[in-house]
C-alpha positions in Angstrom: 26.2 9.0 3.5 25.0 7.0 0.5 21.7 6.2 2.2 20.3 9.7 1.9 19.8 9.9 -1.9 18.4 6.3 -1.9 15.9 7.1 0.8 14.8 10.3 -0.9 14.4 8.5 -4.3 12.4 5.6 -2.8 10.1 7.9 -0.7 9.3 10.1 -3.7 8.7 7.1 -5.9 6.0 5.9 -3.5 4.5 9.3 -3.2 4.2 9.5 -7.0 2.3 6.2 -7.2 4.9 3.4 -7.2 3.8 0.4 -5.2 7.4 -0.7 -4.7 10.8 0.4 -5.7 14.5 -0.2 -5.3 17.6 1.9 -6.0 21.3 1.4 -6.3 24.1 4.0 -6.0 27.5 3.1 -7.4 30.5 5.4 -6.7 33.6 4.3 -8.5 37.1 5.5 -9.1 39.7 3.9 -11.4 43.2 4.5 -12.7 45.2 2.8 -15.3 48.7 3.2 -16.8 50.3 1.4 -19.7 54.1 1.3 -20.3 55.5 0.2 -23.6 59.3 -0.1 -23.8 60.7 2.9 -21.9 57.7 5.1 -22.6 54.4 5.7 -20.7 51.9 5.0 -23.5 48.8 6.4 -21.6 47.5 7.2 -18.1 43.8 7.4 -17.3 41.9 8.3 -14.2 38.1 8.2 -13.9 35.5 9.0 -11.3 31.8 8.4 -11.6 28.7 8.3 -9.3 25.5 6.9 -10.7 22.1 6.3 -9.1 19.6 3.9 -10.6 16.0 3.6 -9.7 13.6 0.7 -10.5 9.9 1.6 -9.9 6.8 -0.7 -10.0 3.3 0.4 -10.6 0.4 -2.0 -9.9 -1.9 -2.9 -12.7 -4.4 -5.7 -13.6 -2.4 -8.8 -14.6 0.8 -7.9 -12.7 3.2 -5.0 -12.2 4.4 -2.4 -14.6 8.1 -1.6 -14.3 10.6 1.0 -15.5 14.2 1.9 -14.8 16.0 5.2 -14.8 19.5 6.4 -13.9 21.4 9.6 -13.4 24.9 10.8 -12.7 23.6 14.1 -11.3 22.5 13.8 -7.7 21.3 17.3 -7.3 17.9 17.3 -5.6 16.0 18.7 -8.6 17.6 16.2 -11.0 16.8 13.3 -8.6 13.2 14.4 -8.3 12.9 14.6 -12.1 14.4 11.1 -12.5 11.9 9.6 -10.0 8.9 11.3 -11.6 9.9 10.3 -15.1 10.7 6.7 -14.1 7.3 6.3 -12.3 5.5 7.8 -15.2 7.3 5.6 -17.7 6.4 2.5 -15.6 2.8 3.4 -15.9 3.0 3.1 -19.6 4.6 -0.3 -19.8 2.9 -3.7 -20.1 2.1 -5.5 -16.8 4.2 -8.5 -16.0 2.9 -11.2 -13.5 6.5 -12.1 -12.6 7.8 -8.5 -12.0 8.4 -7.2 -8.5 10.8 -7.1 -5.6 11.9 -10.4 -4.1 9.4 -11.9 -1.7 11.4 -11.1 1.4 14.5 -12.8 2.7 16.8 -9.7 2.3 20.3 -9.8 3.8 20.4 -9.2 7.5 24.1 -9.7 8.0 26.8 -8.2 5.8 30.0 -10.2 6.5 33.4 -8.8 6.0 34.7 -10.5 2.9 38.1 -8.9 2.5 37.1 -7.0 -0.7 39.3 -4.0 -0.1 42.5 -2.9 1.7 41.7 0.7 2.6 45.4 1.7 2.6 45.6 0.9 -1.1 43.5 4.1 -1.8 46.5 6.2 -0.8 49.0 4.4 -3.1 49.9 7.0 -5.7 49.5 6.5 -9.4 53.2 6.8 -9.8 53.7 3.6 -7.8 51.4 1.8 -10.2 53.3 3.2 -13.2 56.5 1.9 -11.5 54.9 -1.6 -11.3 54.1 -1.5 -15.0 57.7 -0.4 -15.7 59.1 -3.3 -13.7 56.9 -5.9 -15.5 57.9 -4.4 -18.9 61.6 -4.4 -18.1 61.6 -7.9 -16.7 59.8 -9.3 -19.8 62.3 -7.7 -22.1 65.3 -8.9 -20.1 64.3 -12.6 -20.2 65.8 -13.3 -23.7 67.2 -11.3 -26.6 64.3 -12.7 -28.7 61.8 -10.6 -26.8 62.0 -7.9 -29.4 58.9 -5.8 -28.7 55.8 -5.5 -26.6 52.2 -4.6 -26.7 52.7 -3.0 -23.3 52.4 -3.7 -19.6 49.4 -2.3 -17.8 48.8 -1.6 -14.1 45.3 -0.7 -13.0 43.3 -0.1 -9.8 39.6 0.6 -9.2 37.7 1.3 -6.0 33.9 1.0 -5.8 31.2 1.6 -3.2 27.8 0.1 -3.8 24.8 1.2 -1.8 21.4 -0.4 -2.2 17.9 0.1 -0.8 14.3 -0.8 -1.4 10.8 0.1 -0.3 10.7 -2.9 1.9 13.2 -1.2 4.3 16.4 -2.9 3.3 19.5 -0.8 3.1 23.1 -2.0 2.7 26.4 -1.0 1.3 29.9 -2.4 0.8 33.2 -1.3 -0.7 35.4 -3.3 -3.0 38.7 -2.9 -4.9 40.1 -4.6 -8.0 43.8 -4.4 -8.9 45.5 -5.8 -12.0 48.9 -6.1 -13.6 49.3 -7.4 -17.1 52.3 -7.8 -19.5 52.1 -8.7 -23.2 55.6 -9.1 -24.8 56.4 -10.0 -28.4 59.0 -12.7 -29.2 60.7 -12.8 -32.6 63.0 -15.2 -34.4 63.7 -16.2 -38.0 61.3 -13.5 -39.3 58.3 -14.8 -37.3 56.8 -13.1 -34.3 54.6 -14.5 -31.5 52.9 -12.8 -28.5 51.5 -14.0 -25.3 50.5 -12.5 -21.9 50.3 -13.0 -18.2 48.1 -11.2 -15.6 47.8 -11.0 -11.9 44.6 -9.8 -10.3 43.6 -9.3 -6.7 41.4 -7.4 -4.2 44.5 -5.8 -2.7 47.9 -4.7 -4.0 49.6 -7.1 -1.7 47.8 -10.0 -3.3 49.3 -9.4 -6.7 52.3 -11.3 -8.0 55.6 -9.4 -8.0 55.7 -7.2 -11.2 58.9 -8.7 -12.4 57.5 -12.2 -12.1 54.5 -11.2 -14.2 56.8 -9.9 -16.9 59.0 -13.0 -16.9 56.1 -15.4 -17.0 54.6 -13.5 -19.9 57.9 -13.5 -21.8 58.4 -17.3 -21.2 54.9 -17.9 -22.6 55.7 -15.8 -25.7 59.0 -17.5 -26.3 57.6 -21.0 -26.1 55.4 -20.2 -29.1 58.3 -19.5 -31.4 58.7 -22.0 -34.2 55.0 -22.7 -34.2 53.7 -24.9 -36.9 50.4 -26.5 -38.1 49.3 -30.1 -37.7 46.9 -32.2 -39.8 43.2 -32.4 -38.8 42.8 -35.2 -36.3 40.8 -36.4 -33.3 42.9 -36.4 -30.1 42.8 -35.7 -26.4 42.9 -32.0 -25.6 44.4 -30.6 -22.5 43.3 -27.1 -21.4 45.6 -24.9 -19.3 43.9 -23.3 -16.3 43.6 -20.0 -18.2 41.9 -21.6 -21.2 39.8 -24.1 -19.1 38.1 -21.1 -17.4 36.7 -20.1 -20.8 34.7 -23.4 -20.9 33.5 -22.7 -17.4 32.3 -19.2 -18.6 30.2 -20.8 -21.3 28.7 -23.2 -18.6 28.0 -20.2 -16.3 26.0 -18.5 -19.0 24.0 -21.7 -19.7 22.9 -22.1 -16.1 21.8 -18.5 -15.6 18.1 -17.7 -15.2 17.4 -15.6 -18.3 18.9 -18.2 -20.6 16.6 -20.9 -19.2 13.2 -19.1 -19.3 14.1 -17.8 -22.7 15.0 -21.3 -23.8 18.4 -20.2 -25.1 20.4 -22.8 -23.1 21.1 -26.3 -24.2 20.8 -27.3 -20.5 17.2 -26.3 -20.2 15.2 -29.2 -18.6 18.3 -31.1 -17.4 18.2 -30.1 -13.7 18.9 -33.3 -11.8 20.5 -35.0 -14.8 24.1 -35.9 -15.4 25.6 -33.3 -17.8 29.3 -34.0 -17.2 31.7 -36.7 -16.1 31.9 -37.6 -12.4 35.2 -35.7 -12.3 33.2 -32.4 -12.6 32.0 -30.5 -9.6 31.2 -26.8 -10.1 30.5 -24.3 -7.3 29.3 -20.7 -7.3 30.1 -18.9 -4.0 29.4 -15.2 -3.7 31.0 -15.1 -0.2 34.4 -16.5 -1.0 36.9 -14.4 1.1 38.6 -11.9 -1.1 36.9 -13.5 -4.2 37.0 -11.5 -7.3 33.2 -11.9 -7.7 32.3 -11.7 -4.0 29.7 -9.4 -2.5 27.7 -9.6 0.7 24.3 -9.1 -1.1 23.2 -9.4 -4.6 21.6 -6.9 -7.0 18.2 -7.3 -5.3 19.4 -7.1 -1.7 19.3 -10.9 -1.1 22.2 -12.5 0.7 24.8 -14.1 -1.6 25.6 -17.8 -0.9 27.4 -20.9 -1.9 25.5 -22.8 -4.5 26.5 -26.3 -5.7 25.8 -26.1 -9.4 27.2 -29.4 -10.6 28.1 -32.2 -8.2 30.0 -35.2 -9.6 28.6 -34.5 -13.0 24.9 -34.0 -12.0 23.3 -30.6 -12.5 22.1 -29.5 -9.1 21.1 -25.9 -9.4 20.5 -23.0 -11.7 21.7 -19.4 -10.8 18.5 -17.3 -10.4 17.4 -13.8 -9.7 13.8 -13.4 -8.4 12.3 -12.7 -11.8 13.8 -15.8 -13.3 12.8 -17.8 -10.2 9.2 -16.8 -10.7 9.3 -17.7 -14.3 10.7 -21.1 -13.5 8.8 -21.7 -10.3 11.9 -21.8 -8.2 13.4 -19.6 -5.4 16.1 -17.2 -6.2 19.7 -18.1 -5.4 21.1 -14.7 -4.5 22.6 -14.4 -7.9 21.1 -11.1 -9.2 23.6 -8.7 -10.8 22.7 -5.2 -11.6 24.2 -1.9 -12.9 22.4 1.4 -12.1 20.8 1.6 -15.5 19.7 -2.1 -16.0 17.3 -4.6 -14.5 18.7 -7.3 -12.2 19.6 -10.6 -14.0 21.2 -13.7 -12.7 25.0 -14.2 -13.1 27.8 -16.1 -11.5 29.9 -14.6 -8.7 32.9 -16.8 -8.0 32.2 -19.8 -10.3 34.8 -22.5 -10.4 35.5 -26.1 -11.2 36.7 -28.0 -8.0 40.3 -29.2 -8.4 41.2 -32.8 -8.8 44.5 -34.6 -8.0 46.5 -34.4 -11.2 49.2 -31.9 -12.0 49.3 -30.4 -15.5 52.6 -32.2 -16.0 51.0 -35.5 -15.1 48.1 -34.9 -17.5 50.6 -34.2 -20.3 52.6 -37.3 -19.4 49.4 -39.4 -19.5 48.6 -38.1 -23.0 50.3 -40.2 -25.7 49.4 -37.7 -28.5 47.3 -34.6 -28.3 47.0 -30.8 -27.9 47.7 -28.5 -24.9 45.6 -25.4 -25.5 47.3 -22.2 -24.3 45.3 -19.7 -26.2 41.7 -19.5 -27.5 40.4 -17.1 -30.1 36.9 -15.9 -31.1 33.5 -16.5 -29.6 32.4 -19.7 -31.4 29.9 -21.0 -28.9 26.1 -21.4 -29.4 24.4 -21.7 -26.0 21.2 -22.9 -27.6 22.7 -26.1 -29.1 26.0 -26.3 -27.1 28.0 -26.3 -30.3 31.6 -25.1 -29.7 34.2 -24.1 -32.3 37.0 -21.8 -31.5 40.4 -20.9 -32.9 43.3 -22.1 -30.8 47.0 -22.2 -30.4 49.1 -24.3 -28.0 51.7 -27.0 -27.7 51.6 -30.4 -29.4 52.1 -33.5 -27.3 53.8 -36.6 -28.5 54.7 -39.6 -26.3 53.6 -37.8 -23.2 55.9 -34.8 -23.8 55.5 -31.3 -25.2 57.0 -31.7 -28.7 56.5 -28.3 -30.5 54.2 -25.2 -30.5 51.2 -25.2 -32.9 49.0 -22.5 -34.3 46.1 -21.9 -36.8 44.0 -24.6 -35.3 40.3 -24.9 -34.6 38.9 -27.1 -31.9 35.3 -28.2 -32.2 32.7 -30.2 -30.4 29.6 -29.8 -28.3 29.9 -28.4 -24.8 27.7 -31.2 -23.4 30.0 -33.9 -25.0 33.1 -32.0 -23.8 31.9 -31.9 -20.2 31.0 -35.6 -20.4 34.5 -36.3 -21.9 36.5 -34.7 -19.1 38.7 -37.5 -17.8 41.3 -35.6 -15.7 41.1 -32.4 -13.6 44.1 -30.6 -12.3 45.0 -29.8 -8.8 45.4 -26.0 -8.9 42.8 -23.5 -9.6 44.0 -20.3 -11.3 42.0 -17.2 -10.2 42.1 -14.5 -12.9 38.6 -13.3 -12.5 35.2 -14.4 -11.2 35.3 -17.6 -13.2 38.2 -20.1 -12.6 39.3 -23.6 -13.3 42.3 -25.9 -12.8 43.8 -27.5 -15.9 41.6 -30.3 -17.4 41.7 -32.9 -20.2 38.9 -33.9 -22.6 39.4 -37.4 -23.8 38.7 -36.7 -27.5 38.0 -33.6 -29.6 38.3 -32.7 -33.2 41.4 -30.5 -33.9 41.2 -29.0 -37.3 44.5 -27.9 -38.9 45.9 -28.5 -42.4 
């Protein structure tokens, strides 16, 4: 049972002088295989078990806190970890905002469909076969698929157990399966690559491997003959897989630490319009089979559905208890934690609510502009909101895709970009814990020649 080591660590921490403590035990197993052409490029299998302890020691002016972790759960090692962590806590500066949450721990742990137990018994050879099928299907699409960066199949299984000195204990299991293909297309001396991926909590939720390979190949082929365009200011349409990047930037800017550290351009804008009325953003830690779902957060609080942006108005931050105290607000069940780190707020399943337009309709409604299919680099400043990233995609003329384009930079300010969203697609693409449908921004600078 996972509860035993946690209870032992917590009890010893209190005997050694901690006024409060919490602990997390993460047991994980992963396997991955990559096939390239007819060859298996690599196979990896990993297993780890790590316990992390956070101990608080009372002092004038607040609580002192320290964190320690170990992969050795032998009794003597665990005792040494506890003793050293409590001793280290006693040497840190007191913090008036430190401490466990002020109650409200999860009392019900709903079944969220985070794992299919039978998937554990699926042999690695079957995942290698999936990668082979994706690779073969990609290469069979067209003679111009001349090479590949490989097709990957991966599976991971994790058990998380958490407890604290207030009496909360809970645990859950989850799984994460993926299948990726990245073929290379070549013609007239030029080469282009693209990718596709399918991700799910169960193997049954994944797309057929051949379909993954074909879709990846089709995406690579459509980039052949790519050219540059002159710098201009035009509407920019983001595919679902590139739109999610914008949502990821937004998620970082509404998370607690960015706010109390004043590293978010959205600080002070709670209750204000920050986007167009077409924008509604939700974070829901209890979405069934969600790739970011969990029954409780990194502090033992129940996860929940949070309306972050409603019809353009910023309604809520994502807060752990520390950030909540800093900001004078209650936590939102958004704490995330690894065994060796302190809890901090992060998104769970964070998405832009779909609209009514299809991607085809958005393109048809764009007289001249850019469809972004690939983003490069990390050109975003959360303090100012300034955005500038390399891009590739398809050029739109007269409401139709005219030709592929590359070596572009799209630039703007995320606040202006959110305000400029004038169309939102009807289908959300879930490729992780952050997701979006296609969307269009009315005007952005596209830097080319």
